[in-house]
DSSP file (Angstrom, degrees, kcal/mol; ACC not computed):
  #  RESIDUE AA STRUCTURE BP1 BP2  ACC     N-H-->O    O-->H-N    N-H-->O    O-->H-N    TCO  KAPPA ALPHA  PHI   PSI    X-CA   Y-CA   Z-CA
    1    1 A M     >        0   0    0      0, 0.0     4,-2.1     0, 0.0     5,-0.1   0.000 360.0 360.0 360.0 -38.5  -25.4  -41.2   95.9
    2    2 A K  H  >  +     0   0    0      2,-0.2     4,-2.1     1,-0.2     5,-0.2   0.869 360.0  53.5 -66.0 -35.6  -22.2  -39.2   95.1
    3    3 A Y  H  > S+     0   0    0      2,-0.2     4,-2.3     1,-0.2    -1,-0.2   0.934 109.2  47.9 -63.6 -46.4  -22.0  -40.9   91.6
    4    4 A L  H  > S+     0   0    0      1,-0.2     4,-2.4     2,-0.2    -2,-0.2   0.897 110.7  52.0 -61.8 -40.9  -25.6  -39.9   90.8
    5    5 A H  H  X S+     0   0    0     -4,-2.1     4,-1.8     2,-0.2    -1,-0.2   0.894 110.1  48.5 -63.3 -40.5  -24.9  -36.3   92.0
    6    6 A A  H  X S+     0   0    0     -4,-2.1     4,-2.1     2,-0.2    -2,-0.2   0.901 111.8  49.0 -66.4 -42.4  -21.8  -36.1   89.7
    7    7 A V  H  X S+     0   0    0     -4,-2.3     4,-2.2     1,-0.2    -2,-0.2   0.922 111.8  48.4 -65.0 -43.9  -23.7  -37.5   86.7
    8    8 A L  H  X S+     0   0    0     -4,-2.4     4,-2.2     1,-0.2    -1,-0.2   0.854 110.0  52.8 -66.1 -34.2  -26.6  -35.0   87.2
    9    9 A T  H  X S+     0   0    0     -4,-1.8     4,-2.4     2,-0.2    -1,-0.2   0.913 109.3  48.6 -65.8 -43.2  -24.1  -32.1   87.5
   10   10 A V  H  X S+     0   0    0     -4,-2.1     4,-2.2     2,-0.2    -2,-0.2   0.914 112.2  49.0 -62.8 -43.1  -22.5  -33.0   84.2
   11   11 A I  H  X S+     0   0    0     -4,-2.2     4,-2.3     2,-0.2    -2,-0.2   0.906 111.3  50.0 -63.2 -41.9  -25.9  -33.3   82.5
   12   12 A A  H  X S+     0   0    0     -4,-2.2     4,-2.1     2,-0.2    -2,-0.2   0.912 110.5  48.9 -64.9 -42.8  -26.9  -29.9   83.9
   13   13 A V  H  X S+     0   0    0     -4,-2.4     4,-2.3     1,-0.2    -1,-0.2   0.911 111.5  50.2 -63.2 -42.0  -23.7  -28.2   82.8
   14   14 A C  H  X S+     0   0    0     -4,-2.2     4,-2.5     1,-0.2    -2,-0.2   0.907 109.6  50.6 -63.2 -41.9  -24.2  -29.7   79.3
   15   15 A L  H  X S+     0   0    0     -4,-2.3     4,-2.3     1,-0.2    -1,-0.2   0.887 109.9  50.4 -63.9 -38.9  -27.8  -28.4   79.1
   16   16 A V  H  X S+     0   0    0     -4,-2.1     4,-2.3     2,-0.2    -2,-0.2   0.921 111.5  48.0 -64.4 -43.6  -26.7  -24.9   80.1
   17   17 A L  H  X S+     0   0    0     -4,-2.3     4,-2.2     2,-0.2    -2,-0.2   0.900 111.6  49.8 -64.2 -40.9  -24.0  -24.9   77.4
   18   18 A I  H  X S+     0   0    0     -4,-2.5     4,-2.4     2,-0.2    -1,-0.2   0.919 110.9  50.0 -62.9 -43.5  -26.4  -26.1   74.8
   19   19 A T  H  X S+     0   0    0     -4,-2.3     4,-2.2     1,-0.2     6,-0.2   0.910 110.9  48.8 -62.6 -42.9  -28.9  -23.4   75.8
   20   20 A L  H  X>S+     0   0    0     -4,-2.3     5,-1.5     1,-0.2     6,-1.3   0.882 112.3  48.9 -64.1 -38.1  -26.2  -20.7   75.6
   21   21 A A  H  <5S+     0   0    0     -4,-2.2     3,-0.3     2,-0.2    -2,-0.2   0.892 112.4  47.4 -68.7 -39.7  -25.1  -22.0   72.1
   22   22 A V  H  <5S+     0   0    0     -4,-2.4    -2,-0.2     1,-0.2    -1,-0.2   0.883 110.8  50.9 -70.9 -38.6  -28.7  -22.1   70.8
   23   23 A T  H  <5S-     0   0    0     -4,-2.2    -1,-0.2    -5,-0.2    -2,-0.2   0.626 114.2-115.6 -76.5 -12.1  -29.6  -18.6   72.0
   24   24 A G  T  <5S+     0   0    0     -4,-0.7    -3,-0.2    -3,-0.3     4,-0.1   0.560  80.5 123.1  91.6   8.8  -26.5  -17.1   70.5
   25   25 A V      < +     0   0    0     -5,-1.5    -4,-0.2    -6,-0.2    -5,-0.1   0.908  67.9  60.6 -68.6 -41.1  -24.8  -16.0   73.7
   26   26 A L  S    S-     0   0    0     -6,-1.3     2,-0.1    -9,-0.1    -2,-0.1  -0.727  99.5-113.6 -83.9 133.9  -21.7  -18.1   72.8
   27   27 A P        -     0   0    0      0, 0.0     2,-0.2     0, 0.0    -2,-0.1  -0.410  29.3-118.9 -68.8 142.6  -20.1  -16.9   69.6
   28   28 A A        -     0   0    0     -4,-0.1     2,-0.5    -2,-0.1    -7,-0.0  -0.581  20.6-134.8 -80.9 142.7  -20.2  -19.4   66.7
   29   29 A A        -     0   0    0     -2,-0.2     2,-0.4     2,-0.0    -1,-0.0  -0.860  21.4-171.0 -99.9 129.6  -16.9  -20.7   65.3
   30   30 A H        -     0   0    0     -2,-0.5     2,-0.3     2,-0.0    -2,-0.0  -0.977  18.1-132.6-123.2 132.9  -16.5  -20.8   61.5
   31   31 A A        -     0   0    0     -2,-0.4     2,-0.4     2,-0.0    -2,-0.0  -0.608  24.9-175.8 -81.2 142.5  -13.7  -22.4   59.6
   32   32 A R        -     0   0    0     -2,-0.3     2,-0.4     4,-0.0    -2,-0.0  -0.988  24.1-129.3-141.8 129.9  -12.1  -20.3   56.9
   33   33 A E        -     0   0    0     -2,-0.4    -2,-0.0     1,-0.1     0, 0.0  -0.641  11.8-152.5 -79.4 130.2   -9.4  -21.4   54.5
   34   34 A S  S    S+     0   0    0     -2,-0.4    -1,-0.1     1,-0.3     0, 0.0   0.751  89.0  34.7 -76.6 -23.9   -6.6  -18.9   54.4
   35   35 A N  S    S-     0   0    0     -3,-0.0    -1,-0.3     0, 0.0     2,-0.1  -0.736  81.3-157.8-131.6  83.5   -5.5  -19.7   50.8
   36   36 A P        -     0   0    0      0, 0.0     3,-0.0     0, 0.0    -2,-0.0  -0.378   7.1-164.3 -66.6 138.3   -8.5  -20.6   48.7
   37   37 A R  S    S+     0   0    0      1,-0.1     2,-0.4    -2,-0.1     0, 0.0   0.618  71.1  50.7 -94.7 -15.9   -7.7  -22.7   45.6
   38   38 A F        -     0   0    0      2,-0.0     2,-0.3     0, 0.0    -1,-0.1  -0.955  60.4-176.8-128.2 143.2  -10.9  -22.2   43.8
   39   39 A V        -     0   0    0     -2,-0.4     2,-0.4    -3,-0.0    -2,-0.0  -0.917  33.6-101.8-131.6 160.2  -12.9  -19.0   42.9
   40   40 A S        -     0   0    0     -2,-0.3    -2,-0.0     2,-0.0     0, 0.0  -0.676  35.5-168.8 -83.0 135.2  -16.2  -18.4   41.2
   41   41 A V        -     0   0    0     -2,-0.4     2,-0.2     8,-0.0    -2,-0.0  -0.991  25.7-117.0-125.4 129.6  -16.0  -17.3   37.6
   42   42 A P        -     0   0    0      0, 0.0     2,-0.4     0, 0.0     8,-0.4  -0.476  33.8-157.6 -66.3 132.9  -19.0  -16.0   35.6
   43   43 A V        -     0   0    0     -2,-0.2     6,-0.2     6,-0.1     5,-0.1  -0.909  12.0-123.2-116.0 138.9  -19.7  -18.3   32.7
   44   44 A N    >   -     0   0    0      4,-3.1     3,-1.8    -2,-0.4    -1,-0.0  -0.207  37.3 -97.7 -70.0 169.2  -21.6  -17.4   29.5
   45   45 A A  T 3  S+     0   0    0      1,-0.3    -1,-0.1     2,-0.1    -2,-0.0   0.806 125.2  51.8 -60.6 -30.7  -24.7  -19.4   28.5
   46   46 A D  T 3  S-     0   0    0      2,-0.1    -1,-0.3     1,-0.0     3,-0.1   0.411 122.4-103.9 -88.5   3.7  -22.7  -21.6   26.1
   47   47 A G  S <  S+     0   0    0     -3,-1.8    -2,-0.1     1,-0.3     2,-0.1   0.380  82.3 123.2  93.1  -4.2  -20.1  -22.4   28.8
   48   48 A S        -     0   0    0     -5,-0.1    -4,-3.1     1,-0.0     2,-0.3  -0.385  50.7-139.1 -84.9 167.3  -17.4  -20.1   27.6
   49   49 A I        -     0   0    0     -6,-0.2     2,-0.4    -2,-0.1    -6,-0.1  -0.938  13.5-120.7-125.6 151.6  -15.7  -17.4   29.6
   50   50 A N        -     0   0    0     -8,-0.4     2,-0.4    -2,-0.3     0, 0.0  -0.776  28.6-164.9 -91.1 133.3  -14.7  -13.8   28.7
   51   51 A V        -     0   0    0     -2,-0.4     2,-0.5     2,-0.0    -2,-0.0  -0.973   8.0-162.0-123.1 131.6  -11.0  -13.1   29.1
   52   52 A K        -     0   0    0     -2,-0.4     2,-0.7     0, 0.0    -2,-0.0  -0.964  12.0-147.5-113.0 122.2   -9.4   -9.6   29.1
   53   53 A I        +     0   0    0     -2,-0.5     3,-0.1     1,-0.2    -2,-0.0  -0.795  20.1 175.5 -90.0 118.2   -5.7   -9.5   28.5
   54   54 A V        +     0   0    0     -2,-0.7     2,-0.4     1,-0.1    -1,-0.2   0.889  60.7  47.5 -91.9 -44.9   -4.3   -6.5   30.5
   55   55 A K  S    S-     0   0    0      1,-0.0     2,-0.6     2,-0.0    -1,-0.1  -0.786  83.0-120.2-102.7 141.0   -0.5   -6.8   29.9
   56   56 A A        +     0   0    0     -2,-0.4     2,-0.3    -3,-0.1    -2,-0.0  -0.701  55.1 143.3 -77.3 118.9    1.2   -7.3   26.6
   57   57 A Q        -     0   0    0     -2,-0.6     2,-0.3     2,-0.0    -4,-0.0  -0.966  55.1 -86.6-151.5 164.0    3.1  -10.6   26.9
   58   58 A T        -     0   0    0     -2,-0.3     2,-0.4     2,-0.0    -2,-0.0  -0.595  44.1-170.2 -77.3 132.3    4.0  -13.6   24.8
   59   59 A M        -     0   0    0     -2,-0.3     2,-0.7     2,-0.0    -2,-0.0  -0.977  22.7-133.5-126.5 138.8    1.4  -16.4   24.8
   60   60 A D        -     0   0    0     -2,-0.4     2,-0.4     2,-0.0    -2,-0.0  -0.826  33.8-178.8 -88.8 114.7    1.7  -19.9   23.5
   61   61 A V        -     0   0    0     -2,-0.7     2,-0.5     2,-0.0    -2,-0.0  -0.963  17.8-177.2-122.6 131.2   -1.6  -20.5   21.6
   62   62 A N        -     0   0    0     -2,-0.4     2,-0.6     0, 0.0    -2,-0.0  -0.887   9.9-169.3-127.5  99.0   -2.6  -23.7   19.8
   63   63 A I        +     0   0    0     -2,-0.5     8,-0.1     1,-0.2     3,-0.1  -0.796  15.6 165.6 -93.5 119.1   -5.9  -23.3   17.9
   64   64 A K        +     0   0    0     -2,-0.6     7,-1.3     1,-0.4     2,-0.3   0.779  63.4   1.3-101.6 -35.3   -7.3  -26.6   16.7
   65   65 A E  E     -A   70   0A   0      5,-0.2     2,-0.4     6,-0.1    -1,-0.4  -0.996  50.7-150.2-154.3 154.7  -10.8  -25.7   15.9
   66   66 A V  E >  S-A   69   0A   0      3,-2.5     3,-1.8    -2,-0.3    -3,-0.0  -0.994  87.8 -13.0-127.4 123.1  -13.3  -22.8   15.8
   67   67 A N  T 3  S-     0   0    0     -2,-0.4    -1,-0.1     1,-0.3     3,-0.1   0.849 130.5 -53.4  53.7  37.8  -17.0  -23.6   16.3
   68   68 A G  T 3  S+     0   0    0      1,-0.2     2,-0.4     0, 0.0    -1,-0.3   0.417 115.0 114.0  83.8  -1.9  -16.3  -27.3   15.8
   69   69 A S  E <  S-A   66   0A   0     -3,-1.8    -3,-2.5     1,-0.0    -1,-0.2  -0.847  72.6-111.3-107.3 140.5  -14.6  -26.9   12.5
   70   70 A N  E     -A   65   0A   0     -2,-0.4    -5,-0.2    -5,-0.2    -6,-0.1  -0.404  20.6-148.0 -63.4 140.2  -10.9  -27.6   11.9
   71   71 A V    >   +     0   0    0     -7,-1.3     3,-2.3    -8,-0.1     2,-0.3   0.443  54.0 126.0 -94.7  -0.6   -8.9  -24.4   11.2
   72   72 A W  T 3  S-     0   0    0     -8,-0.3     3,-0.1     1,-0.3    -2,-0.1  -0.439  92.1  -2.4 -61.9 118.4   -6.3  -25.9    8.8
   73   73 A G  T 3  S+     0   0    0     -2,-0.3    -1,-0.3     1,-0.3     2,-0.2   0.500 114.4 111.6  79.1   4.1   -6.5  -23.7    5.7
   74   74 A S  S <  S-     0   0    0     -3,-2.3     2,-0.3     1,-0.0    -1,-0.3  -0.640  73.0-103.4-106.8 165.6   -9.3  -21.6    7.1
   75   75 A A        -     0   0    0     -2,-0.2    27,-0.0    -3,-0.1    -3,-0.0  -0.692  29.6-134.4 -86.3 139.7   -9.5  -18.0    8.3
   76   76 A L        -     0   0    0     -2,-0.3     2,-1.2     2,-0.0    -5,-0.0  -0.827  16.3-128.4 -94.0 128.2   -9.5  -17.3   12.0
   77   77 A P        +     0   0    0      0, 0.0     2,-0.4     0, 0.0    -1,-0.0  -0.634  43.6 163.4 -78.3  99.8  -12.1  -14.8   13.2
   78   78 A I        -     0   0    0     -2,-1.2     2,-0.4     2,-0.0    -2,-0.0  -0.972  16.3-176.4-121.7 129.9   -9.9  -12.3   15.2
   79   79 A T        +     0   0    0     -2,-0.4     2,-0.3     2,-0.0     0, 0.0  -0.986   9.8 166.8-123.9 137.7  -11.0   -8.8   16.3
   80   80 A S        -     0   0    0     -2,-0.4     4,-0.1     1,-0.1    -2,-0.0  -0.997  34.5-152.0-149.3 143.8   -8.7   -6.4   18.1
   81   81 A S  S    S+     0   0    0     -2,-0.3    -1,-0.1     2,-0.1    -2,-0.0   0.522  87.9  45.2 -91.5  -6.4   -8.7   -2.8   18.9
   82   82 A S  S    S-     0   0    0      1,-0.0     0, 0.0     0, 0.0     0, 0.0  -0.900 101.8 -79.8-131.9 162.0   -4.9   -2.6   19.0
   83   83 A P        -     0   0    0      0, 0.0     2,-0.5     0, 0.0    -2,-0.1  -0.293  42.1-141.2 -61.9 144.5   -2.1   -3.9   16.8
   84   84 A L        -     0   0    0     -4,-0.1     2,-0.8     2,-0.0    -4,-0.0  -0.929   1.3-145.0-110.2 128.7   -1.3   -7.6   17.3
   85   85 A D        -     0   0    0     -2,-0.5     2,-0.4     2,-0.0     0, 0.0  -0.842  27.2-172.3 -91.0 111.7    2.3   -8.8   17.1
   86   86 A V        +     0   0    0     -2,-0.8     2,-0.4     2,-0.0    -2,-0.0  -0.912  18.1 176.6-115.7 131.0    2.1  -12.3   15.5
   87   87 A N        -     0   0    0     -2,-0.4     2,-0.6     0, 0.0    -2,-0.0  -0.905  14.1-160.8-132.2 103.4    5.0  -14.8   15.2
   88   88 A V        +     0   0    0     -2,-0.4     3,-0.1     1,-0.2     8,-0.1  -0.760  21.4 162.4 -90.3 117.4    3.9  -18.1   13.6
   89   89 A K        +     0   0    0     -2,-0.6     7,-2.7     1,-0.3     2,-0.4   0.763  63.0  31.9-102.1 -34.1    6.4  -20.9   14.4
   90   90 A Y  E     -B   95   0B   0      5,-0.3     2,-0.4     6,-0.1    -1,-0.3  -0.975  53.4-172.2-131.8 140.8    4.3  -24.0   13.6
   91   91 A I  E >  S-B   94   0B   0      3,-2.8     3,-1.5    -2,-0.4     6,-0.1  -0.983  83.7 -11.3-129.1 119.6    1.5  -24.9   11.2
   92   92 A G  T 3  S-     0   0    0     -2,-0.4     3,-0.1     1,-0.3    -1,-0.1   0.791 129.3 -55.6  63.8  27.9   -0.2  -28.2   11.6
   93   93 A G  T 3  S+     0   0    0      1,-0.3     2,-0.3     0, 0.0    -1,-0.3   0.320 120.7  92.5  89.5  -8.5    2.5  -29.4   14.1
   94   94 A S  E <  S-B   91   0B   0     -3,-1.5    -3,-2.8     1,-0.1    -1,-0.3  -0.767  89.1 -74.4-116.2 165.6    5.5  -28.7   11.7
   95   95 A G  E     -B   90   0B   0     -2,-0.3     2,-1.8    -5,-0.2     3,-0.3  -0.215  45.0-116.4 -57.9 142.2    7.7  -25.7   11.3
   96   96 A A        +     0   0    0     -7,-2.7    -1,-0.1     1,-0.2     4,-0.1  -0.576  62.9 138.2 -82.9  81.2    6.2  -22.8    9.5
   97   97 A T        +     0   0    0     -2,-1.8    -1,-0.2    -6,-0.1    -2,-0.1   0.565  49.1  81.4-100.9 -12.1    8.4  -22.7    6.4
   98   98 A V  S    S-     0   0    0     -3,-0.3     2,-0.0     1,-0.1     0, 0.0  -0.636  94.7 -92.9 -91.3 152.7    5.7  -22.0    3.9
   99   99 A P        -     0   0    0      0, 0.0     2,-0.6     0, 0.0    -1,-0.1  -0.360  35.8-144.3 -62.8 142.9    4.3  -18.5    3.3
  100  100 A L        -     0   0    0     -4,-0.1     2,-0.4    -3,-0.0   -12,-0.0  -0.950   9.8-140.0-113.2 117.6    1.3  -17.7    5.3
  101  101 A S        -     0   0    0     -2,-0.6     2,-0.4     2,-0.0     0, 0.0  -0.632  21.9-173.2 -81.8 132.6   -1.3  -15.5    3.6
  102  102 A V        -     0   0    0     -2,-0.4     2,-0.5   -27,-0.0   -27,-0.0  -0.986  11.5-161.5-128.6 134.1   -2.9  -12.9    5.9
  103  103 A R        -     0   0    0     -2,-0.4     2,-0.6     2,-0.0    -2,-0.0  -0.970   6.9-159.0-115.8 124.6   -5.8  -10.6    5.1
  104  104 A V        -     0   0    0     -2,-0.5     2,-0.5     2,-0.0    -2,-0.0  -0.905   5.8-163.7-105.9 118.4   -6.2   -7.4    7.2
  105  105 A D              0   0    0     -2,-0.6    -2,-0.0     1,-0.1     0, 0.0  -0.854 360.0 360.0 -99.8 133.9   -9.7   -5.9    7.2
  106  106 A R              0   0    0     -2,-0.5    -1,-0.1     0, 0.0    -2,-0.0   0.364 360.0 360.0-120.5 360.0  -10.1   -2.4    8.4
């Protein structure tokens, strides 16, 4: 008889806790990562993203193609509202020892 009484008491306590949790009396616990590794980034319709460079700094850039076409010997479509400091070290994987023709449109 004591065993049955203990089992029924445990069941009753569990039912009370479930009722309190469902009614919202007990606060819900939510896990939150303190250092998220991924963030949402707005993406354009074509899958590209817009990037704004805030600080002037040196960047390593290797452009292989523009719109699916190889850029070797082609003009690169670059627009800028401020002067660009350009230092070409490599062309086609080798040192840039040949003259590089540049056309500036204003």
